[in-house]
BAMARLUM-99875 format. One line per 4 residues: number of its first residue (from 1); their letters; for each residue x, y, z of N, C-alpha, C. Coordinates in pm, whole numbers, plus 50000, padded with zeros to 5 digits. Example, Ala and Ser with C-alpha at 12.3 -4.5 7.8 and 13.67 -1.06 7.14 Angstrom:
2
1> AS> 51319 49431 50780 51230 49550 50780 51320 49670 50780 ~ 51285 49775 50708 51367 49894 50714 51290 50003 50787 $
END
This chain:
346
1> MLSA> 74084 75227 84323 74209 75185 84260 74329 75241 84335 ~ 74324 75370 84368 74438 75432 84437 74462 75370 84574 ~ 74352 75333 84642 74371 75271 84774 74439 75135 84760 ~ 74409 75062 84653 74475 74933 84630 74623 74953 84599 $
5> VRLA> 74656 75057 84522 74795 75087 84491 74871 75126 84617 ~ 74807 75206 84702 74872 75245 84828 74893 75123 84918 ~ 74793 75035 84923 74808 74913 85002 74925 74830 84951 ~ 74936 74819 84818 75045 74741 84759 75180 74800 84799 $
9> DVCR> 75190 74933 84800 75316 74997 84836 75351 74970 84983 ~ 75252 74979 85071 75276 74953 85213 75317 74808 85234 ~ 75246 74715 85171 75278 74574 85186 75418 74542 85132 ~ 75452 74604 85022 75586 74582 84965 75693 74627 85062 $
13> RLKR> 75674 74744 85123 75774 74796 85217 75785 74707 85342 ~ 75675 74641 85377 75675 74552 85493 75718 74411 85455 ~ 75761 74392 85328 75801 74261 85277 75686 74161 85285 ~ 75565 74210 85261 75445 74125 85257 75369 74154 85128 $
17> GDEA> 75446 74176 85020 75387 74220 84895 75284 74126 84837 ~ 75302 73994 84852 75207 73899 84792 75069 73908 84855 ~ 75061 73966 84975 74929 73984 85036 74847 74087 84961 ~ 74914 74176 84888 74842 74281 84814 74802 74237 84675 $
21> LPVL> 74861 74127 84625 74831 74085 84488 74683 74058 84464 ~ 74612 73985 84552 74469 73961 84526 74385 74089 84522 ~ 74433 74192 84591 74361 74320 84591 74389 74398 84464 ~ 74514 74392 84416 74556 74475 84303 74523 74411 84167 $
25> LPFA> 74533 74278 84158 74516 74211 84029 74382 74239 83961 ~ 74269 74243 84034 74143 74272 83965 74142 74406 83891 ~ 74219 74502 83940 74222 74632 83873 74299 74625 83742 ~ 74391 74527 83730 74463 74510 83604 74371 74459 83494 $
29> QAEL> 74261 74394 83533 74165 74344 83434 74043 74433 83421 ~ 74035 74540 83502 73919 74629 83501 73927 74728 83385 ~ 73815 74791 83356 73809 74893 83252 73854 75026 83314 ~ 73980 75055 83301 74035 75178 83355 74089 75264 83242 $
33> GPHE> 74104 75393 83267 74169 75480 83171 74317 75447 83162 ~ 74384 75492 83055 74525 75457 83035 74614 75496 83152 ~ 74592 75614 83209 74678 75658 83320 74659 75569 83442 ~ 74532 75544 83478 74505 75463 83597 74556 75321 83579 $
37> ASVV> 74533 75264 83458 74581 75128 83433 74733 75121 83438 ~ 74800 75224 83389 74945 75228 83393 74995 75226 83536 ~ 74932 75303 83623 74971 75306 83764 74957 75167 83826 ~ 74849 75098 83793 74827 74964 83847 74938 74869 83801 $
41> YHAL> 74971 74872 83673 75073 74780 83621 75211 74809 83681 ~ 75244 74936 83701 75373 74966 83764 75374 74921 83910 ~ 75260 74932 83979 75253 74882 84117 75268 74730 84119 ~ 75206 74660 84023 75224 74516 84013 75370 74481 83988 $
45> ADLH> 75433 74558 83901 75574 74534 83870 75660 74546 83995 ~ 75631 74644 84079 75708 74662 84202 75690 74544 84297 ~ 75566 74490 84303 75543 74373 84387 75621 74252 84336 ~ 75618 74231 84204 75694 74119 84147 75844 74136 84171 $
49> DAAG> 75892 74258 84157 76035 74283 84179 76074 74250 84323 ~ 75993 74293 84418 76023 74268 84558 76025 74119 84590 ~ 75948 74040 84513 75942 73895 84535 76044 73819 84451 ~ 76125 73891 84372 76226 73825 84292 76174 73766 84162 $
53> RWEQ> 76055 73806 84121 75999 73759 83994 76037 73861 83886 ~ 76163 73853 83842 76218 73961 83759 76148 73973 83624 ~ 76122 73862 83557 76061 73870 83425 75919 73925 83434 ~ 75843 73880 83532 75708 73933 83549 75711 74082 83580 $
57> SFLA> 75808 74122 83660 75821 74264 83692 75850 74345 83566 ~ 75946 74297 83487 75984 74367 83365 75865 74379 83270 ~ 75791 74270 83251 75678 74272 83157 75565 74360 83207 ~ 75546 74367 83338 75442 74457 83392 75482 74603 83372 $
61> HRRG> 75610 74636 83392 75655 74772 83362 75635 74802 83213 ~ 75669 74706 83127 75651 74728 82983 75506 74760 82950 ~ 75413 74684 83010 75271 74709 82986 75231 74847 83039 ~ 75279 74881 83157 75246 75011 83213 75294 75126 83126 $
65> HALR> 75415 75114 83073 75467 75219 82984 75387 75226 82854 ~ 75354 75109 82797 75282 75108 82669 75146 75174 82682 ~ 75080 75155 82794 74947 75213 82813 74949 75366 82808 ~ 75059 75426 82847 75066 75572 82852 75079 75634 82713 $
69> GLSF> 75136 75560 82619 75143 75608 82482 75229 75732 82463 ~ 75332 75749 82544 75419 75865 82529 75509 75849 82408 ~ 75556 75961 82354 75642 75955 82236 75773 76028 82263 ~ 75877 75980 82196 76010 76041 82202 76075 76021 82066 $
73> DPAQ> 76141 76125 82017 76203 76120 81885 76355 76121 81901 ~ 76420 76005 81895 76566 76003 81909 76637 76086 81804 ~ 76583 76091 81683 76648 76170 81577 76647 76318 81611 ~ 76539 76364 81673 76530 76505 81711 76633 76538 81819 $
77> QEAA> 76648 76448 81917 76748 76471 82021 76888 76470 81961 ~ 76915 76377 81872 77047 76370 81810 77076 76496 81730 ~ 76976 76549 81661 76996 76671 81584 77028 76789 81675 ~ 76960 76798 81790 76987 76908 81884 77128 76898 81941 $
81> VSAM> 77169 76777 81978 77304 76759 82032 77408 76790 81924 ~ 77383 76747 81802 77476 76775 81693 77489 76924 81669 ~ 77378 76997 81680 77383 77142 81660 77465 77209 81769 ~ 77452 77163 81894 77533 77218 82002 77681 77195 81975 $
85> IRNL> 77714 77072 81940 77855 77038 81916 77910 77117 81798 ~ 77831 77127 81694 77876 77196 81572 77896 77346 81596 ~ 77808 77407 81672 77811 77552 81690 77896 77600 81806 ~ 77938 77508 81891 78009 77548 82012 78146 77481 82021 $
89> GVDV> 78232 77514 81926 78371 77475 81937 78438 77552 82049 ~ 78561 77514 82083 78628 77575 82198 78644 77725 82180 ~ 78678 77772 82061 78698 77916 82041 78567 77992 82053 ~ 78460 77935 81998 78330 78002 82004 78280 78007 82147 $
93> LRGI> 78282 77891 82216 78228 77887 82352 78306 77980 82444 ~ 78439 77975 82437 78518 78059 82528 78521 78204 82482 ~ 78467 78229 82362 78452 78367 82317 78327 78434 82373 ~ 78235 78354 82428 78117 78412 82494 78164 78476 82624 $
97> PAAP> 78122 78597 82654 78167 78663 82779 78134 78577 82901 ~ 78222 78579 82998 78199 78509 83124 78155 78608 83230 ~ 78068 78562 83317 78024 78646 83428 78143 78677 83519 ~ 78142 78791 83585 78253 78827 83674 78251 78743 83802 $
101> GEAT> 78367 78727 83861 78375 78658 83990 78367 78508 83976 ~ 78368 78440 84092 78361 78295 84096 78232 78253 84164 ~ 78163 78157 84105 78034 78111 84158 78059 78004 84263 ~ 78067 78045 84389 78096 77949 84496 77969 77894 84561 $
105> LPVL> 77857 77964 84549 77734 77919 84616 77675 77794 84551 ~ 77657 77789 84419 77593 77670 84361 77685 77550 84356 ~ 77626 77434 84373 77690 77306 84344 77593 77231 84254 ~ 77639 77188 84138 77553 77118 84044 77580 76969 84050 $
109> VLGM> 77475 76891 84067 77484 76745 84065 77402 76700 83945 ~ 77465 76634 83849 77397 76604 83724 77446 76474 83663 ~ 77383 76434 83555 77413 76311 83486 77284 76249 83437 ~ 77287 76127 83395 77164 76056 83363 77084 76034 83491 $
113> PRTG> 76950 76028 83482 76871 75990 83600 76911 75852 83651 ~ 76889 75830 83781 76912 75700 83845 77060 75660 83845 ~ 77146 75759 83857 77290 75733 83865 77349 75771 84000 ~ 77263 75799 84097 77313 75836 84230 77309 75984 84258 $
117> TSLV> 77238 76062 84178 77234 76207 84201 77169 76240 84335 ~ 77064 76167 84371 76998 76195 84500 77088 76158 84617 ~ 77163 76049 84604 77256 76009 84710 77365 76114 84728 ~ 77421 76165 84619 77526 76266 84629 77470 76394 84691 $
121> EQIL> 77350 76433 84651 77290 76552 84713 77269 76529 84862 ~ 77224 76410 84899 77197 76380 85039 77325 76384 85122 ~ 77435 76335 85066 77565 76343 85135 77600 76489 85164 ~ 77583 76573 85064 77616 76714 85083 77517 76783 85177 $
125> AAHP> 77388 76749 85163 77286 76815 85246 77301 76780 85394 ~ 77374 76672 85423 77401 76639 85564 77495 76741 85629 ~ 77568 76814 85548 77663 76913 85599 77586 77037 85648 ~ 77619 77089 85765 77543 77203 85819 77553 77329 85734 $
129> AVYG> 77652 77338 85645 77667 77458 85563 77603 77444 85425 ~ 77533 77332 85403 77481 77303 85269 77329 77290 85272 ~ 77265 77342 85170 77121 77324 85152 77097 77248 85022 ~ 77022 77139 85029 76987 77062 84910 76856 77113 84854 $
133> AGEL> 76862 77177 84738 76743 77241 84680 76663 77147 84590 ~ 76716 77027 84562 76642 76935 84477 76660 76965 84329 ~ 76566 76915 84249 76576 76927 84104 76509 77058 84060 ~ 76591 77155 84026 76543 77287 83991 76537 77304 83839 $
137> EDLR> 76437 77375 83793 76422 77405 83650 76491 77536 83612 ~ 76561 77599 83707 76612 77734 83687 76708 77746 83569 ~ 76802 77653 83557 76901 77665 83450 76840 77638 83313 ~ 76744 77550 83306 76672 77530 83179 76601 77660 83140 $
141> QVAV> 76542 77728 83240 76473 77854 83211 76571 77963 83171 ~ 76689 77964 83232 76792 78060 83192 76826 78041 83044 ~ 76841 77915 83002 76873 77889 82861 76762 77937 82770 ~ 76638 77915 82810 76523 77962 82731 76521 78115 82726 $
145> DLAG> 76543 78178 82840 76539 78325 82845 76652 78386 82762 ~ 76769 78326 82764 76880 78379 82685 76849 78368 82536 ~ 76788 78258 82494 76749 78245 82354 76653 78357 82314 ~ 76560 78389 82403 76468 78499 82374 76538 78633 82366 $
149> MIGA> 76636 78655 82451 76709 78782 82451 76785 78804 82321 ~ 76838 78696 82262 76919 78712 82141 76839 78684 82014 ~ 76709 78652 82032 76624 78633 81916 76655 78507 81837 ~ 76686 78397 81908 76718 78270 81842 76629 78160 81899 $
153> EAWY> 76612 78054 81820 76533 77942 81868 76599 77875 81987 ~ 76730 77871 81989 76808 77819 82101 76935 77902 82112 ~ 76986 77920 82233 77098 78011 82254 77222 77969 82176 ~ 77242 77837 82159 77363 77788 82094 77358 77803 81942 $
157> LAPE> 77244 77847 81887 77235 77868 81743 77287 78006 81701 ~ 77302 78097 81798 77355 78230 81766 77441 78281 81880 ~ 77545 78205 81919 77625 78243 82036 77697 78376 82019 ~ 77721 78417 81894 77791 78544 81870 77708 78665 81912 $
161> RITA> 77579 78647 81933 77492 78760 81972 77489 78782 82124 ~ 77544 78690 82199 77534 78698 82345 77627 78807 82397 ~ 77574 78890 82487 77652 79001 82541 77693 78974 82686 ~ 77793 79048 82729 77839 79035 82868 77729 79073 82966 $
165> AQIE> 77649 79175 82930 77542 79219 83021 77437 79109 83039 ~ 77405 79038 82932 77306 78930 82941 77357 78817 83030 ~ 77483 78779 83008 77541 78672 83089 77545 78712 83236 ~ 77591 78832 83264 77602 78876 83403 77465 78879 83470 $
169> RLGA> 77365 78931 83396 77231 78942 83452 77172 78804 83483 ~ 77183 78711 83391 77123 78579 83411 77198 78499 83517 ~ 77330 78508 83519 77406 78439 83622 77375 78491 83761 ~ 77364 78624 83772 77333 78685 83902 77192 78647 83945 $
173> RYQA> 77098 78641 83851 76960 78603 83885 76954 78462 83941 ~ 77025 78370 83874 77024 78232 83919 77082 78220 84061 ~ 77194 78286 84086 77256 78276 84218 77172 78345 84325 ~ 77107 78455 84289 77021 78523 84385 76902 78436 84423 $
177> DLAA> 76846 78366 84324 76734 78276 84353 76778 78162 84445 ~ 76899 78109 84424 76950 78005 84512 76968 78058 84654 ~ 77026 78176 84665 77052 78234 84797 76921 78257 84872 ~ 76816 78294 84801 76688 78319 84865 76626 78191 84921 $
181> RAPG> 76662 78076 84862 76609 77949 84911 76670 77910 85045 ~ 76791 77954 85071 76860 77912 85194 76952 78023 85241 ~ 76897 78129 85299 76982 78239 85347 77086 78188 85446 ~ 77210 78223 85424 77316 78185 85514 77389 78057 85476 $
185> AARV> 77337 77982 85381 77405 77859 85339 77531 77894 85261 ~ 77635 77814 85281 77760 77834 85207 77754 77771 85069 ~ 77672 77664 85055 77655 77595 84929 77507 77557 84914 ~ 77457 77568 84792 77321 77522 84761 77332 77424 84645 $
189> VDKM> 77275 77306 84663 77287 77200 84563 77166 77203 84470 ~ 77193 77211 84341 77091 77198 84236 77118 77063 84169 ~ 77028 76967 84189 77056 76832 84140 76965 76793 84022 ~ 76937 76886 83935 76863 76851 83814 76955 76769 83722 $
193> PHNF> 76927 76640 83703 77017 76556 83623 77042 76611 83482 ~ 76937 76659 83417 76950 76700 83278 77020 76835 83258 ~ 77071 76893 83364 77153 77013 83348 77280 76986 83267 ~ 77308 76859 83239 77424 76832 83153 77407 76896 83016 $
197> YHLG> 77281 76916 82974 77257 76984 82847 77317 77124 82846 ~ 77322 77188 82960 77353 77331 82968 77495 77360 83015 ~ 77581 77260 83020 77713 77281 83078 77797 77384 83002 ~ 77781 77392 82871 77854 77494 82797 77814 77633 82843 $
201> LISR> 77686 77658 82852 77637 77788 82899 77674 77810 83046 ~ 77662 77706 83126 77694 77715 83269 77839 77760 83289 ~ 77928 77713 83204 78070 77749 83219 78092 77898 83202 ~ 78002 77967 83132 78013 78112 83114 77931 78188 83219 $
205> LLPG> 77817 78133 83256 77730 78198 83355 77788 78190 83496 ~ 77850 78077 83529 77890 78048 83667 78035 78003 83670 ~ 78129 78093 83644 78270 78055 83641 78312 77990 83774 ~ 78382 77878 83764 78432 77812 83883 78333 77725 83957 $
209> VRVL> 78208 77716 83907 78108 77636 83977 78153 77490 83983 ~ 78127 77426 84096 78162 77285 84114 78051 77197 84056 ~ 78091 77102 83972 77996 77012 83906 78030 76869 83943 ~ 77935 76800 84003 77949 76659 84036 77871 76579 83932 $
213> HCTR> 77945 76505 83852 77887 76430 83740 77873 76284 83779 ~ 77748 76240 83799 77722 76104 83846 77715 76007 83728 ~ 77781 75893 83743 77782 75792 83638 77744 75657 83698 ~ 77706 75566 83610 77666 75432 83655 77675 75336 83536 $
217> DPLD> 77691 75208 83564 77685 75109 83457 77561 75134 83372 ~ 77575 75144 83240 77461 75186 83157 77343 75090 83160 ~ 77367 74959 83171 77256 74865 83177 77181 74877 83309 ~ 77254 74887 83419 77189 74908 83549 77111 75038 83549 $
221> MAVS> 77171 75143 83496 77104 75273 83488 76975 75263 83406 ~ 76982 75197 83291 76866 75187 83203 76753 75109 83269 ~ 76786 74997 83335 76684 74919 83404 76620 75000 83515 ~ 76700 75076 83588 76647 75157 83697 76554 75266 83645 $
225> IYSQ> 76590 75328 83533 76501 75427 83472 76371 75361 83427 ~ 76383 75247 83359 76267 75177 83304 76172 75132 83414 ~ 76225 75111 83534 76144 75061 83645 76073 75171 83721 ~ 76078 75293 83669 76011 75406 83733 75897 75455 83644 $
229> NFGP> 75797 75510 83707 75683 75568 83634 75700 75720 83631 ~ 75798 75765 83552 75829 75908 83547 75718 75985 83475 ~ 75719 76116 83491 75624 76202 83424 75655 76216 83276 ~ 75567 76287 83202 75584 76301 83057 75714 76369 83016 $
233> GLSY> 75776 76445 83106 75902 76510 83074 76015 76413 83047 ~ 76002 76290 83092 76101 76186 83064 76037 76077 82978 ~ 75978 76118 82868 75909 76021 82782 76003 75913 82731 ~ 76132 75945 82717 76227 75844 82669 76239 75727 82765 $
237> ATKL> 76195 75745 82891 76207 75641 82992 76110 75526 82969 ~ 76021 75535 82873 75917 75435 82857 75953 75324 82757 ~ 76069 75332 82693 76117 75223 82607 76267 75206 82626 ~ 76311 75083 82637 76454 75059 82656 76536 75117 82542 $
241> EWIG> 76487 75102 82419 76561 75153 82304 76574 75305 82310 ~ 76472 75371 82359 76478 75517 82371 76576 75557 82481 ~ 76575 75483 82591 76672 75513 82698 76813 75500 82642 ~ 76838 75393 82568 76970 75374 82509 77008 75484 82413 $
245> AFYL> 76915 75526 82327 76943 75633 82232 76971 75764 82304 ~ 76893 75794 82408 76915 75916 82486 77051 75914 82553 ~ 77085 75799 82609 77213 75784 82679 77330 75807 82585 ~ 77323 75756 82464 77433 75772 82369 77453 75919 82332 $
249> QYLR> 77346 75995 82321 77361 76138 82291 77414 76214 82413 ~ 77373 76171 82531 77431 76228 82654 77582 76207 82658 ~ 77628 76085 82621 77772 76059 82618 77843 76151 82520 ~ 77785 76168 82401 77844 76258 82300 77860 76399 82356 $
253> LMEH> 77755 76447 82420 77757 76586 82467 77854 76603 82583 ~ 77857 76508 82676 77950 76519 82788 78094 76518 82738 ~ 78125 76434 82641 78260 76431 82586 78295 76565 82521 ~ 78199 76626 82456 78223 76757 82394 78251 76862 82501 $
257> WRQV> 78169 76866 82605 78190 76967 82710 78327 76949 82775 ~ 78371 76826 82792 78503 76804 82851 78613 76866 82765 ~ 78593 76867 82636 78695 76918 82545 78691 77070 82531 ~ 78574 77132 82542 78565 77274 82507 78530 77366 82624 $
261> ADLQ> 78468 77313 82730 78420 77401 82838 78520 77405 82953 ~ 78530 77520 83015 78617 77540 83131 78535 77506 83256 ~ 78551 77385 83309 78466 77337 83416 78548 77276 83530 ~ 78498 77295 83652 78549 77222 83769 78456 77101 83786 $
265> LLDV> 78497 76985 83738 78406 76871 83729 78469 76747 83793 ~ 78390 76679 83876 78433 76555 83939 78337 76444 83897 ~ 78388 76339 83834 78307 76222 83803 78286 76141 83931 ~ 78161 76100 83954 78126 76026 84075 78060 75894 84034 $
269> PYEE> 78137 75785 84026 78081 75656 83984 77996 75593 84095 ~ 77873 75563 84064 77780 75508 84162 77837 75384 84231 ~ 77894 75293 84153 77945 75168 84210 78055 75193 84312 ~ 78138 75292 84289 78246 75323 84383 78192 75390 84509 $
273> VVAD> 78089 75472 84494 78031 75540 84610 77969 75439 84706 ~ 77894 75341 84653 77830 75244 84742 77931 75145 84800 ~ 78045 75128 84732 78150 75040 84786 78230 75108 84896 ~ 78244 75239 84891 78323 75315 84989 78251 75446 85021 $
277> PEGW> 78139 75439 85092 78057 75559 85112 78131 75673 85182 ~ 78201 75643 85291 78266 75754 85363 78383 75810 85283 ~ 78459 75723 85220 78570 75772 85140 78524 75868 85032 ~ 78415 75831 84963 78364 75920 84858 78295 76043 84916 $
281> ARRI> 78232 76028 85031 78172 76146 85095 78279 76249 85128 ~ 78392 76204 85180 78502 76296 85211 78553 76364 85082 ~ 78563 76286 84976 78612 76342 84849 78514 76446 84793 ~ 78386 76417 84803 78283 76508 84752 78282 76638 84832 $
285> VAFV> 78287 76627 84964 78285 76747 85049 78409 76832 85023 ~ 78524 76768 85011 78646 76844 84982 78638 76911 84846 ~ 78579 76844 84748 78570 76900 84613 78490 77029 84611 ~ 78385 77038 84693 78304 77161 84693 78362 77266 84786 $
289> GLPW> 78479 77238 84845 78550 77341 84920 78505 77361 85062 ~ 78455 77255 85126 78408 77265 85265 78489 77172 85355 ~ 78499 77205 85483 78564 77115 85578 78475 76993 85602 ~ 78537 76883 85638 78463 76761 85663 78372 76774 85784 $
293> DDAC> 78252 76714 85775 78162 76704 85888 78116 76559 85896 ~ 78121 76499 86014 78090 76357 86029 77948 76322 85985 ~ 77858 76419 85988 77721 76391 85946 77714 76345 85800 ~ 77812 76384 85720 77811 76347 85578 77837 76199 85556 $
297> ARPH> 77885 76130 85659 77903 75985 85651 77774 75912 85684 ~ 77670 75986 85727 77542 75926 85762 77429 75998 85688 ~ 77433 76001 85556 77334 76081 85482 77190 76035 85501 ~ 77169 75907 85534 77034 75856 85552 76965 75914 85674 $
301> QVRR> 77043 75976 85764 76984 76033 85885 76938 76176 85866 ~ 76962 76233 85747 76920 76370 85721 76769 76375 85708 ~ 76705 76465 85778 76560 76481 85771 76528 76600 85680 ~ 76492 76569 85557 76457 76673 85460 76363 76612 85358 $
305> DVHT> 76284 76697 85293 76193 76649 85190 76272 76614 85064 ~ 76242 76499 85006 76301 76456 84879 76186 76423 84786 ~ 76176 76495 84675 76061 76479 84586 76101 76415 84454 ~ 76184 76313 84459 76225 76244 84337 76198 76095 84355 $
309> ASHA> 76226 76017 84249 76202 75873 84254 76287 75805 84361 ~ 76389 75873 84413 76479 75812 84512 76443 75852 84655 ~ 76322 75900 84676 76288 75953 84810 76298 75846 84918 ~ 76266 75720 84885 76275 75615 84986 76418 75568 85006 $
313> QVRR> 76493 75557 84895 76629 75503 84903 76721 75589 84987 ~ 76708 75723 84977 76803 75809 85048 76780 75808 85198 ~ 76670 75747 85243 76646 75737 85387 76697 75604 85444 ~ 76760 75524 85358 76823 75400 85402 76974 75417 85405 $
317> PVYS> 77044 75342 85491 77191 75343 85482 77233 75303 85341 ~ 77348 75352 85298 77396 75325 85162 77406 75174 85142 ~ 77350 75126 85032 77346 74983 85005 77397 74955 84864 ~ 77441 74830 84840 77501 74797 84711 77417 74697 84631 $
321> SSVR> 77295 74670 84673 77216 74566 84609 77172 74604 84468 ~ 77181 74732 84431 77143 74773 84296 77257 74762 84196 ~ 77376 74727 84243 77489 74706 84153 77468 74573 84079 ~ 77487 74575 83948 77465 74460 83860 77320 74415 83861 $
325> RADR> 77231 74510 83881 77087 74480 83880 77043 74424 83745 ~ 77107 74469 83639 77067 74427 83504 77086 74278 83482 ~ 77174 74215 83559 77200 74072 83539 77075 73988 83560 ~ 76980 74040 83635 76859 73963 83665 76771 73939 83542 $
329> YGAL> 76787 74023 83442 76687 74026 83334 76731 73952 83208 ~ 76853 73901 83207 76898 73815 83099 76869 73868 82961 ~ 76808 73782 82878 76785 73814 82737 76685 73927 82716 ~ 76606 73962 82817 76512 74072 82803 76583 74203 82768 $
333> LDPL> 76709 74213 82804 76784 74335 82779 76871 74327 82653 ~ 76862 74219 82579 76947 74204 82461 76933 74317 82359 ~ 76811 74366 82331 76803 74479 82237 76882 74601 82282 ~ 76882 74626 82412 76959 74739 82465 77108 74709 82460 $
337> RDLL> 77146 74588 82495 77287 74551 82486 77338 74567 82343 ~ 77258 74524 82247 77298 74534 82107 77314 74679 82065 ~ 77219 74765 82107 77225 74907 82071 77349 74973 82129 ~ 77374 74950 82257 77490 75014 82321 77621 74955 82266 $
341> GAAT> 77623 74825 82244 77743 74763 82193 77777 74808 82053 ~ 77675 74822 81968 77699 74866 81832 77750 75009 81829 ~ 77701 75092 81919 77741 75233 81920 77879 75254 81979 ~ 77917 75169 82076 78044 75188 82144 78152 75094 82095 $
345> GE> 78116 75002 82006 78213 74908 81953 78250 74798 82050 ~ 78168 74774 82150 78198 74670 82249 78118 74543 82222 $
END
């Protein structure tokens, strides 16, 4: 089965995807376990997508996701976001001690997945003074460790217990770990998209840290997420309605952080970056406080390991074919359009 999936991927990249269909299709009808069958259906979906068979691609992804049987509770996520917003007003958040000094080494690239975070990291990693560290779990672990230190289920449930020593220790640990990854680098990029959850804490741990917040048309973003076979950590990616629900809570939380957190934050719209790659590259490099380097205008030429769903895309010149991708799917996306429209009043 795996050899057929690999063949399908090679044929797709060579624009000969239909040659792999007779090899792959029998596995879709075979008696396979849920995981193996899911992999086959997602590979079929990619072949259909490459051939412009959008509905078949969408339905194959749907089947692949359903086979995995992952679960996500939108109400639980909404409750967690509500607790953060309720417990972290501007006075409370800014009453938490801030670490001393300015955090110049880290650069955070975050937002929803599939919004251009890998492209932004690649632009920066082209700079000789920058190291792209990829998607790190470090800040999520810092949040977990801080909760343990103060004896709370989550750090934001008892912010009054947080001490200056704890903040200083955890902030220094995070920066030391980054420095160890790339001795001599002036900037190290942490591009974990879901670090948006931790921006309130980050504002106290890493004063002055530069945050690049990637955004994208929500329908294009949702389709791009849905078209990936992510791991169980992104269980919400397996249903369009769940992606929409997750996105709406992300919007709530980002709006809250803008109001209460002291952040150096630059919004980076995907559509604008692909329309003007060098202009945005110059803006991004200047934002993180570095002189311009011409290599940043050619991010696809950077030779580095990329271990995310965008590993193939970042090795191509910047392209705009993913803009308005959602238009291909017509009424298949109506449930998501209705959910987003009802929530935003559009």
